[in-house]
Backbone and ligand atoms as CSV (ligand in chain L), in Angstrom:
chain,resi,resn,atom,element,x,y,z
A,1,UNK,N,N,64.009,49.850,129.880
A,1,UNK,CA,C,65.389,49.516,129.496
A,1,UNK,C,C,65.641,49.908,128.044
A,2,UNK,N,N,66.739,50.585,127.804
A,2,UNK,CA,C,67.136,50.950,126.438
A,2,UNK,C,C,68.222,49.952,126.022
A,3,UNK,N,N,67.996,49.275,124.903
A,3,UNK,CA,C,68.936,48.208,124.515
A,3,UNK,C,C,69.711,48.592,123.267
A,4,UNK,N,N,71.048,48.465,123.356
A,4,UNK,CA,C,71.942,48.908,122.286
A,4,UNK,C,C,72.794,47.728,121.814
A,5,UNK,N,N,72.791,47.475,120.504
A,5,UNK,CA,C,73.575,46.368,119.936
A,5,UNK,C,C,74.556,46.907,118.901
A,6,UNK,N,N,75.841,46.603,119.086
A,6,UNK,CA,C,76.872,46.979,118.119
A,6,UNK,C,C,77.143,45.776,117.211
A,7,UNK,N,N,77.272,46.045,115.902
A,7,UNK,CA,C,77.431,44.935,114.957
A,7,UNK,C,C,78.603,45.184,114.000
A,8,UNK,N,N,79.440,44.153,113.823
A,8,UNK,CA,C,80.507,44.203,112.812
A,8,UNK,C,C,80.482,42.886,112.046
A,9,UNK,N,N,81.579,42.560,111.353
A,9,UNK,CA,C,81.580,41.326,110.559
A,9,UNK,C,C,81.733,40.091,111.441
A,10,UNK,N,N,82.807,40.071,112.220
A,10,UNK,CA,C,83.143,38.843,112.945
A,10,UNK,C,C,82.815,38.842,114.422
A,11,UNK,N,N,82.492,40.023,114.989
A,11,UNK,CA,C,82.247,40.184,116.432
A,11,UNK,C,C,83.460,39.808,117.289
A,12,UNK,N,N,84.669,40.053,116.711
A,12,UNK,CA,C,85.858,39.846,117.548
A,12,UNK,C,C,86.739,41.094,117.635
A,13,UNK,N,N,86.600,42.047,116.712
A,13,UNK,CA,C,87.450,43.249,116.753
A,13,UNK,C,C,86.664,44.508,117.111
A,14,UNK,N,N,85.864,45.021,116.165
A,14,UNK,CA,C,85.252,46.339,116.351
A,14,UNK,C,C,84.049,46.347,117.288
A,15,UNK,N,N,83.085,45.452,117.060
A,15,UNK,CA,C,81.862,45.553,117.882
A,15,UNK,C,C,82.081,45.181,119.356
A,16,UNK,N,N,82.965,44.208,119.672
A,16,UNK,CA,C,83.226,43.988,121.104
A,16,UNK,C,C,83.939,45.184,121.731
A,17,UNK,N,N,84.805,45.844,120.928
A,17,UNK,CA,C,85.489,47.047,121.432
A,17,UNK,C,C,84.449,48.117,121.760
A,18,UNK,N,N,83.484,48.292,120.858
A,18,UNK,CA,C,82.427,49.286,121.081
A,18,UNK,C,C,81.569,48.903,122.290
A,19,UNK,N,N,81.257,47.626,122.399
A,19,UNK,CA,C,80.443,47.161,123.538
A,19,UNK,C,C,81.147,47.486,124.854
A,20,UNK,N,N,82.438,47.174,124.924
A,20,UNK,CA,C,83.199,47.377,126.172
A,20,UNK,C,C,83.329,48.862,126.502
A,21,UNK,N,N,83.649,49.677,125.502
A,21,UNK,CA,C,83.839,51.115,125.742
A,21,UNK,C,C,82.507,51.758,126.134
A,22,UNK,N,N,81.442,51.384,125.414
A,22,UNK,CA,C,80.136,51.990,125.702
A,22,UNK,C,C,79.628,51.555,127.073
A,23,UNK,N,N,79.809,50.269,127.402
A,23,UNK,CA,C,79.395,49.781,128.724
A,23,UNK,C,C,80.115,50.556,129.832
A,24,UNK,N,N,81.401,50.795,129.619
A,24,UNK,CA,C,82.205,51.542,130.593
A,24,UNK,C,C,81.666,52.967,130.757
A,25,UNK,N,N,81.334,53.611,129.636
A,25,UNK,CA,C,80.782,54.978,129.698
A,25,UNK,C,C,79.421,55.002,130.388
A,26,UNK,N,N,78.596,54.019,130.049
A,26,UNK,CA,C,77.255,53.922,130.641
A,26,UNK,C,C,77.376,53.733,132.163
A,27,UNK,N,N,78.276,52.857,132.564
A,27,UNK,CA,C,78.479,52.611,133.999
A,27,UNK,C,C,78.946,53.879,134.704
A,28,UNK,N,N,79.916,54.553,134.078
A,28,UNK,CA,C,80.476,55.758,134.717
A,28,UNK,C,C,79.445,56.878,134.788
A,29,UNK,N,N,78.461,56.856,133.856
A,29,UNK,CA,C,77.395,57.865,133.868
A,29,UNK,C,C,76.268,57.476,134.836
A,30,UNK,N,N,76.413,56.312,135.471
A,30,UNK,CA,C,75.392,55.852,136.419
A,30,UNK,C,C,74.122,55.367,135.728
A,31,UNK,N,N,74.256,54.947,134.468
A,31,UNK,CA,C,73.072,54.539,133.694
A,31,UNK,C,C,73.019,53.024,133.452
A,32,UNK,N,N,73.822,52.291,134.211
A,32,UNK,CA,C,73.907,50.844,134.016
A,32,UNK,C,C,72.581,50.107,134.172
A,33,UNK,N,N,71.671,50.661,134.962
A,33,UNK,CA,C,70.366,50.005,135.145
A,33,UNK,C,C,69.372,50.375,134.051
A,34,UNK,N,N,69.722,51.361,133.244
A,34,UNK,CA,C,68.781,51.853,132.222
A,34,UNK,C,C,69.169,51.469,130.805
A,35,UNK,N,N,70.473,51.270,130.583
A,35,UNK,CA,C,70.951,50.983,129.223
A,35,UNK,C,C,71.656,49.637,129.214
A,36,UNK,N,N,71.187,48.735,128.345
A,36,UNK,CA,C,71.795,47.413,128.202
A,36,UNK,C,C,72.611,47.395,126.910
A,37,UNK,N,N,73.784,46.792,126.941
A,37,UNK,CA,C,74.719,46.849,125.820
A,37,UNK,C,C,75.136,45.439,125.402
A,38,UNK,N,N,75.189,45.201,124.093
A,38,UNK,CA,C,75.612,43.887,123.595
A,38,UNK,C,C,76.277,44.098,122.235
A,39,UNK,N,N,76.861,43.018,121.675
A,39,UNK,CA,C,77.435,43.103,120.335
A,39,UNK,C,C,77.252,41.768,119.629
A,40,UNK,N,N,77.343,41.817,118.293
A,40,UNK,CA,C,77.184,40.601,117.476
A,40,UNK,C,C,77.883,40.814,116.142
A,41,UNK,N,N,78.085,39.704,115.426
A,41,UNK,CA,C,78.687,39.776,114.089
A,41,UNK,C,C,77.698,39.268,113.057
A,42,UNK,N,N,77.899,39.670,111.798
A,42,UNK,CA,C,77.007,39.123,110.772
A,42,UNK,C,C,77.507,37.751,110.305
A,43,UNK,N,N,78.797,37.471,110.499
A,43,UNK,CA,C,79.347,36.175,110.104
A,43,UNK,C,C,79.381,35.203,111.271
A,44,UNK,N,N,79.546,33.915,110.948
A,44,UNK,CA,C,79.543,32.884,111.996
A,44,UNK,C,C,80.940,32.329,112.266
A,45,UNK,N,N,81.954,32.842,111.551
A,45,UNK,CA,C,83.314,32.257,111.634
A,45,UNK,C,C,83.857,32.161,113.043
A,46,UNK,N,N,83.572,33.149,113.889
A,46,UNK,CA,C,84.248,33.225,115.189
A,46,UNK,C,C,83.314,32.993,116.375
A,47,UNK,N,N,82.127,32.465,116.103
A,47,UNK,CA,C,81.138,32.264,117.172
A,47,UNK,C,C,81.758,31.482,118.338
A,48,UNK,N,N,81.567,32.010,119.543
A,48,UNK,CA,C,82.072,31.343,120.752
A,48,UNK,C,C,83.473,31.760,121.155
A,49,UNK,N,N,84.172,32.502,120.279
A,49,UNK,CA,C,85.552,32.905,120.588
A,49,UNK,C,C,85.584,34.195,121.407
A,50,UNK,N,N,86.658,34.373,122.205
A,50,UNK,CA,C,86.839,35.667,122.881
A,50,UNK,C,C,87.234,36.721,121.852
A,51,UNK,N,N,87.254,37.984,122.266
A,51,UNK,CA,C,87.653,39.052,121.346
A,51,UNK,C,C,89.112,38.860,120.905
A,52,UNK,N,N,89.452,39.467,119.784
A,52,UNK,CA,C,90.806,39.435,119.209
A,52,UNK,C,C,91.811,40.031,120.216
A,53,UNK,N,N,93.027,39.503,120.235
A,53,UNK,CA,C,94.056,40.002,121.153
A,53,UNK,C,C,94.276,41.502,120.994
A,54,UNK,N,N,94.198,41.998,119.760
A,54,UNK,CA,C,94.397,43.432,119.515
A,54,UNK,C,C,93.348,44.269,120.215
A,55,UNK,N,N,92.114,43.797,120.197
A,55,UNK,CA,C,91.020,44.500,120.898
A,55,UNK,C,C,91.223,44.409,122.404
A,56,UNK,N,N,91.551,43.211,122.903
A,56,UNK,CA,C,91.724,43.033,124.352
A,56,UNK,C,C,92.897,43.864,124.871
A,57,UNK,N,N,93.973,43.953,124.074
A,57,UNK,CA,C,95.157,44.714,124.515
A,57,UNK,C,C,94.869,46.202,124.634
A,58,UNK,N,N,94.198,46.752,123.626
A,58,UNK,CA,C,93.951,48.207,123.677
A,58,UNK,C,C,92.914,48.529,124.748
A,59,UNK,N,N,91.976,47.618,124.984
A,59,UNK,CA,C,91.011,47.841,126.063
A,59,UNK,C,C,91.732,47.833,127.413
A,60,UNK,N,N,92.628,46.858,127.576
A,60,UNK,CA,C,93.366,46.728,128.837
A,60,UNK,C,C,94.220,47.971,129.088
A,61,UNK,N,N,94.852,48.452,128.020
A,61,UNK,CA,C,95.682,49.660,128.114
A,61,UNK,C,C,94.843,50.840,128.621
A,62,UNK,N,N,93.566,50.817,128.283
A,62,UNK,CA,C,92.657,51.894,128.702
A,62,UNK,C,C,91.813,51.510,129.921
A,63,UNK,N,N,92.251,50.435,130.602
A,63,UNK,CA,C,91.626,49.992,131.865
A,63,UNK,C,C,90.138,49.654,131.720
A,64,UNK,N,N,89.820,49.032,130.577
A,64,UNK,CA,C,88.439,48.600,130.347
A,64,UNK,C,C,88.453,47.082,130.202
A,65,UNK,N,N,87.576,46.417,130.963
A,65,UNK,CA,C,87.568,44.957,130.902
A,65,UNK,C,C,86.541,44.468,129.882
A,66,UNK,N,N,86.774,43.277,129.351
A,66,UNK,CA,C,85.805,42.664,128.425
A,66,UNK,C,C,85.969,41.160,128.467
A,67,UNK,N,N,84.894,40.430,128.686
A,67,UNK,CA,C,85.025,38.971,128.637
A,67,UNK,C,C,83.908,38.309,127.836
A,68,UNK,N,N,83.311,39.072,126.899
A,68,UNK,CA,C,82.258,38.510,126.059
A,68,UNK,C,C,82.810,37.524,125.031
A,69,UNK,N,N,81.914,36.764,124.470
A,69,UNK,CA,C,82.259,35.795,123.415
A,69,UNK,C,C,81.482,36.148,122.159
A,70,UNK,N,N,82.064,35.847,121.001
A,70,UNK,CA,C,81.424,36.213,119.733
A,70,UNK,C,C,80.115,35.456,119.524
A,71,UNK,N,N,79.139,36.165,118.977
A,71,UNK,CA,C,77.887,35.526,118.575
A,71,UNK,C,C,77.456,36.121,117.238
A,72,UNK,N,N,76.569,35.411,116.574
A,72,UNK,CA,C,76.058,35.882,115.280
A,72,UNK,C,C,74.722,36.578,115.503
A,73,UNK,N,N,74.499,37.672,114.761
A,73,UNK,CA,C,73.239,38.400,114.896
A,73,UNK,C,C,72.081,37.518,114.424
A,74,UNK,N,N,70.913,37.684,115.078
A,74,UNK,CA,C,69.710,36.942,114.687
A,74,UNK,C,C,68.622,37.946,114.330
A,75,UNK,N,N,67.676,37.520,113.540
A,75,UNK,CA,C,66.603,38.418,113.126
A,75,UNK,C,C,65.879,39.040,114.326
A,76,UNK,N,N,65.700,38.252,115.380
A,76,UNK,CA,C,64.961,38.720,116.557
A,76,UNK,C,C,65.669,39.898,117.245
A,77,UNK,N,N,67.011,39.989,117.076
A,77,UNK,CA,C,67.758,41.116,117.659
A,77,UNK,C,C,67.226,42.450,117.130
A,78,UNK,N,N,66.742,42.438,115.899
A,78,UNK,CA,C,66.316,43.689,115.263
A,78,UNK,C,C,64.976,44.182,115.802
A,79,UNK,N,N,64.320,43.347,116.583
A,79,UNK,CA,C,63.119,43.792,117.303
A,79,UNK,C,C,63.403,43.950,118.799
A,80,UNK,N,N,64.323,43.120,119.309
A,80,UNK,CA,C,64.629,43.166,120.749
A,80,UNK,C,C,65.422,44.405,121.142
A,81,UNK,N,N,66.281,44.869,120.219
A,81,UNK,CA,C,67.129,46.026,120.550
A,81,UNK,C,C,66.501,47.315,120.036
A,82,UNK,N,N,66.779,48.407,120.732
A,82,UNK,CA,C,66.267,49.720,120.321
A,82,UNK,C,C,67.199,50.374,119.307
A,83,UNK,N,N,68.506,50.167,119.494
A,83,UNK,CA,C,69.512,50.725,118.580
A,83,UNK,C,C,70.400,49.587,118.096
A,84,UNK,N,N,70.483,49.439,116.760
A,84,UNK,CA,C,71.378,48.447,116.162
A,84,UNK,C,C,72.361,49.235,115.303
A,85,UNK,N,N,73.651,49.218,115.701
A,85,UNK,CA,C,74.622,50.144,115.128
A,85,UNK,C,C,75.722,49.395,114.386
A,86,UNK,N,N,75.806,49.661,113.076
A,86,UNK,CA,C,76.728,48.946,112.201
A,86,UNK,C,C,78.054,49.689,112.076
A,87,UNK,N,N,79.144,48.925,112.078
A,87,UNK,CA,C,80.480,49.527,112.017
A,87,UNK,C,C,80.856,50.035,110.620
A,88,UNK,N,N,80.251,49.440,109.586
A,88,UNK,CA,C,80.524,49.942,108.227
A,88,UNK,C,C,79.312,49.683,107.335
A,89,UNK,N,N,79.403,50.155,106.105
A,89,UNK,CA,C,78.253,50.064,105.190
A,89,UNK,C,C,77.911,48.636,104.784
A,90,UNK,N,N,78.928,47.803,104.661
A,90,UNK,CA,C,78.668,46.403,104.298
A,90,UNK,C,C,77.776,45.764,105.368
A,91,UNK,N,N,78.125,46.004,106.616
A,91,UNK,CA,C,77.355,45.453,107.731
A,91,UNK,C,C,75.958,46.077,107.771
A,92,UNK,N,N,75.891,47.394,107.554
A,92,UNK,CA,C,74.590,48.072,107.563
A,92,UNK,C,C,73.672,47.498,106.484
A,93,UNK,N,N,74.207,47.313,105.280
A,93,UNK,CA,C,73.387,46.788,104.176
A,93,UNK,C,C,72.865,45.396,104.501
A,94,UNK,N,N,73.727,44.576,105.088
A,94,UNK,CA,C,73.316,43.220,105.461
A,94,UNK,C,C,72.155,43.277,106.463
A,95,UNK,N,N,72.289,44.131,107.456
A,95,UNK,CA,C,71.245,44.221,108.489
A,95,UNK,C,C,69.946,44.731,107.874
A,96,UNK,N,N,70.052,45.746,107.024
A,96,UNK,CA,C,68.845,46.319,106.430
A,96,UNK,C,C,68.146,45.306,105.520
A,97,UNK,N,N,68.933,44.528,104.788
A,97,UNK,CA,C,68.352,43.506,103.892
A,97,UNK,C,C,67.580,42.456,104.674
A,98,UNK,N,N,68.136,42.088,105.850
A,98,UNK,CA,C,67.490,41.001,106.600
A,98,UNK,C,C,66.480,41.540,107.608
A,99,UNK,N,N,66.336,42.866,107.685
A,99,UNK,CA,C,65.545,43.436,108.768
A,99,UNK,C,C,64.248,44.090,108.366
A,100,UNK,N,N,63.631,43.619,107.302
A,100,UNK,CA,C,62.361,44.218,106.877
A,100,UNK,C,C,61.353,44.213,108.025
A,101,UNK,N,N,60.788,45.366,108.300
A,101,UNK,CA,C,59.768,45.440,109.345
A,101,UNK,C,C,60.317,45.530,110.757
A,102,UNK,N,N,61.636,45.574,110.896
A,102,UNK,CA,C,62.229,45.605,112.234
A,102,UNK,C,C,61.885,46.908,112.958
A,103,UNK,N,N,61.794,46.814,114.284
A,103,UNK,CA,C,61.433,48.005,115.060
A,103,UNK,C,C,62.659,48.786,115.533
A,104,UNK,N,N,63.837,48.179,115.475
A,104,UNK,CA,C,65.047,48.868,115.955
A,104,UNK,C,C,65.376,50.072,115.090
A,105,UNK,N,N,66.069,51.002,115.694
A,105,UNK,CA,C,66.650,52.124,114.989
A,105,UNK,C,C,68.002,51.619,114.449
A,106,UNK,N,N,68.071,51.374,113.148
A,106,UNK,CA,C,69.270,50.771,112.534
A,106,UNK,C,C,70.065,51.862,111.814
A,107,UNK,N,N,71.347,52.014,112.177
A,107,UNK,CA,C,72.137,53.116,111.604
A,107,UNK,C,C,73.615,52.768,111.597
A,108,UNK,N,N,74.396,53.611,110.904
A,108,UNK,CA,C,75.852,53.512,111.002
A,108,UNK,C,C,76.246,54.044,112.383
A,109,UNK,N,N,77.086,53.285,113.070
A,109,UNK,CA,C,77.512,53.655,114.428
A,109,UNK,C,C,78.099,55.070,114.497
A,110,UNK,N,N,78.937,55.424,113.508
A,110,UNK,CA,C,79.614,56.728,113.578
A,110,UNK,C,C,78.748,57.905,113.128
A,111,UNK,N,N,77.487,57.631,112.763
A,111,UNK,CA,C,76.631,58.706,112.277
A,111,UNK,C,C,76.525,59.865,113.277
A,112,UNK,N,N,76.346,59.534,114.543
A,112,UNK,CA,C,76.154,60.583,115.558
A,112,UNK,C,C,77.449,61.379,115.778
A,113,UNK,N,N,78.581,60.667,115.763
A,113,UNK,CA,C,79.869,61.346,115.937
A,113,UNK,C,C,80.161,62.240,114.729
A,114,UNK,N,N,79.753,61.783,113.552
A,114,UNK,CA,C,79.985,62.594,112.355
A,114,UNK,C,C,79.125,63.856,112.412
A,115,UNK,N,N,77.869,63.680,112.813
A,115,UNK,CA,C,76.967,64.840,112.933
A,115,UNK,C,C,77.497,65.845,113.953
A,116,UNK,N,N,78.169,65.323,114.989
A,116,UNK,CA,C,78.695,66.195,116.040
A,116,UNK,C,C,80.056,66.781,115.664
A,117,UNK,N,N,80.583,66.405,114.506
A,117,UNK,CA,C,81.880,66.929,114.059
A,117,UNK,C,C,83.071,66.292,114.759
A,118,UNK,N,N,82.859,65.120,115.393
A,118,UNK,CA,C,83.958,64.455,116.120
A,118,UNK,C,C,84.804,63.572,115.212
A,119,UNK,N,N,84.222,63.154,114.084
A,119,UNK,CA,C,84.950,62.328,113.107
A,119,UNK,C,C,84.586,62.834,111.710
A,120,UNK,N,N,85.415,62.483,110.728
A,120,UNK,CA,C,85.110,62.935,109.366
A,120,UNK,C,C,84.415,61.850,108.549
A,121,UNK,N,N,84.800,60.581,108.738
A,121,UNK,CA,C,84.151,59.485,108.003
A,121,UNK,C,C,83.004,58.916,108.821
A,122,UNK,N,N,82.279,57.966,108.228
A,122,UNK,CA,C,81.207,57.350,109.023
A,122,UNK,C,C,81.331,55.834,109.105
A,123,UNK,N,N,82.538,55.321,108.807
A,123,UNK,CA,C,82.777,53.884,108.950
A,123,UNK,C,C,84.004,53.659,109.845
A,124,UNK,N,N,84.000,52.554,110.597
A,124,UNK,CA,C,85.190,52.160,111.358
A,124,UNK,C,C,85.924,51.118,110.515
A,125,UNK,N,N,87.086,51.473,109.936
A,125,UNK,CA,C,87.824,50.507,109.117
A,125,UNK,C,C,88.183,49.274,109.939
A,126,UNK,N,N,88.136,48.123,109.303
A,126,UNK,CA,C,88.372,46.863,110.011
A,126,UNK,C,C,89.846,46.706,110.376
A,127,UNK,N,N,90.169,46.600,111.674
A,127,UNK,CA,C,91.573,46.428,112.073
A,127,UNK,C,C,92.062,44.999,111.905
A,128,UNK,N,N,91.170,44.087,111.553
A,128,UNK,CA,C,91.495,42.653,111.471
A,128,UNK,C,C,92.619,42.377,110.474
A,129,UNK,N,N,92.636,43.129,109.373
A,129,UNK,CA,C,93.589,42.828,108.304
A,129,UNK,C,C,94.900,43.607,108.425
A,130,UNK,N,N,94.870,44.774,109.064
A,130,UNK,CA,C,96.094,45.592,109.112
A,130,UNK,C,C,96.486,46.023,110.525
A,131,UNK,N,N,95.843,45.396,111.527
A,131,UNK,CA,C,96.245,45.627,112.928
A,131,UNK,C,C,96.120,47.074,113.418
A,132,UNK,N,N,95.196,47.829,112.840
A,132,UNK,CA,C,95.058,49.241,113.219
A,132,UNK,C,C,94.081,49.387,114.407
A,133,UNK,N,N,94.425,48.717,115.494
A,133,UNK,CA,C,93.535,48.726,116.659
A,133,UNK,C,C,93.531,50.080,117.367
A,134,UNK,N,N,94.655,50.824,117.285
A,134,UNK,CA,C,94.698,52.176,117.874
A,134,UNK,C,C,93.709,53.102,117.173
A,135,UNK,N,N,93.708,53.034,115.838
A,135,UNK,CA,C,92.786,53.886,115.079
A,135,UNK,C,C,91.339,53.501,115.384
A,136,UNK,N,N,91.073,52.197,115.434
A,136,UNK,CA,C,89.707,51.736,115.726
A,136,UNK,C,C,89.281,52.239,117.104
A,137,UNK,N,N,90.177,52.145,118.079
A,137,UNK,CA,C,89.831,52.584,119.439
A,137,UNK,C,C,89.470,54.063,119.457
A,138,UNK,N,N,90.292,54.861,118.793
A,138,UNK,CA,C,90.069,56.308,118.781
A,138,UNK,C,C,88.721,56.655,118.143
A,139,UNK,N,N,88.422,56.024,117.021
A,139,UNK,CA,C,87.134,56.278,116.344
A,139,UNK,C,C,85.961,55.798,117.206
A,140,UNK,N,N,86.110,54.611,117.760
A,140,UNK,CA,C,85.009,54.022,118.526
A,140,UNK,C,C,84.768,54.810,119.811
A,141,UNK,N,N,85.841,55.291,120.420
A,141,UNK,CA,C,85.688,56.084,121.647
A,141,UNK,C,C,84.866,57.348,121.354
A,142,UNK,N,N,85.170,57.999,120.241
A,142,UNK,CA,C,84.416,59.213,119.881
A,142,UNK,C,C,82.986,58.856,119.484
A,143,UNK,N,N,82.837,57.727,118.784
A,143,UNK,CA,C,81.509,57.279,118.398
A,143,UNK,C,C,80.630,57.000,119.610
A,144,UNK,N,N,81.222,56.392,120.629
A,144,UNK,CA,C,80.456,56.056,121.844
A,144,UNK,C,C,80.055,57.312,122.610
A,145,UNK,N,N,80.954,58.284,122.666
A,145,UNK,CA,C,80.617,59.548,123.348
A,145,UNK,C,C,79.404,60.200,122.696
A,146,UNK,N,N,79.439,60.277,121.356
A,146,UNK,CA,C,78.348,60.931,120.625
A,146,UNK,C,C,77.062,60.121,120.732
A,147,UNK,N,N,77.186,58.790,120.707
A,147,UNK,CA,C,76.007,57.933,120.820
A,147,UNK,C,C,75.349,58.108,122.189
A,148,UNK,N,N,76.156,58.128,123.245
A,148,UNK,CA,C,75.579,58.281,124.583
A,148,UNK,C,C,74.895,59.642,124.713
A,149,UNK,N,N,75.525,60.646,124.178
A,149,UNK,CA,C,74.932,61.990,124.192
A,149,UNK,C,C,73.580,61.966,123.468
A,150,UNK,N,N,73.552,61.334,122.296
A,150,UNK,CA,C,72.306,61.247,121.522
A,150,UNK,C,C,71.223,60.494,122.301
A,151,UNK,N,N,71.583,59.341,122.861
A,151,UNK,CA,C,70.586,58.518,123.558
A,151,UNK,C,C,70.042,59.260,124.784
A,152,UNK,N,N,70.921,59.924,125.512
A,152,UNK,CA,C,70.460,60.655,126.711
A,152,UNK,C,C,69.442,61.719,126.319
A,153,UNK,N,N,69.714,62.374,125.209
A,153,UNK,CA,C,68.824,63.435,124.728
A,153,UNK,C,C,67.521,62.828,124.196
A,154,UNK,N,N,67.662,61.816,123.330
A,154,UNK,CA,C,66.480,61.229,122.664
A,154,UNK,C,C,65.567,60.488,123.631
A,155,UNK,N,N,66.182,59.829,124.627
A,155,UNK,CA,C,65.397,58.984,125.530
A,155,UNK,C,C,65.104,59.685,126.857
A,156,UNK,N,N,65.671,60.864,127.053
A,156,UNK,CA,C,65.434,61.603,128.291
A,156,UNK,C,C,66.001,60.938,129.527
A,157,UNK,N,N,67.209,60.354,129.414
A,157,UNK,CA,C,67.839,59.728,130.599
A,157,UNK,C,C,69.171,60.398,130.951
L,1,LIG,P1,P,85.432,42.556,113.029
L,1,LIG,O1,O,86.743,42.082,112.244
L,1,LIG,O2,O,84.304,42.520,112.045
L,1,LIG,O3,O,85.754,43.941,113.470
L,1,LIG,O4,O,85.256,41.578,114.167
L,1,LIG,C1,C,86.781,40.885,111.511
L,1,LIG,C2,C,87.009,39.717,112.152
L,1,LIG,C3,C,87.099,38.541,111.424
L,1,LIG,C4,C,86.917,38.560,110.051
L,1,LIG,C5,C,86.672,39.732,109.413
L,1,LIG,C6,C,86.601,40.910,110.137
L,1,LIG,N1,N,87.027,37.353,109.312
L,1,LIG,O5,O,86.924,37.396,108.081
L,1,LIG,O6,O,87.211,36.285,109.909
């Protein structure tokens, strides 16, 4: 099993969006039994809450379902997961600081999409403050495509 964890600040906007989109792609590729997908936040503010309405609306518009609840990342996640993907540098730095000795491959989520020329930046700006859920969706969709391509190649699936 290849385990993939998406991480943002609150686990209500960006990382649940990535989890839902990536899960949908994995399912459509027939890899649901091989790749496990989850998400978490570095903060505890929203633990137990459903995703933000903005995330749920844009997912619904794209016919993708999501019913996860927010959780906070734990140190053990950095050994349990194979890929831990941060939505921005603040999140990446937090994970790296707390993850000494971790076995996961820890990176910026958009790194693969940037390498593939699908995006120009390597961070997903937080839609929480300015409601830019359309922009987040577009970036995350491209990020997930490139990530799946990378994992299929790297893991031979
Ligand atoms: P997310 O967005 O990290 O994409 O889930 C945020 C959600 C909540 C907060 C910040 C960012 N907050 O400060 O509560």
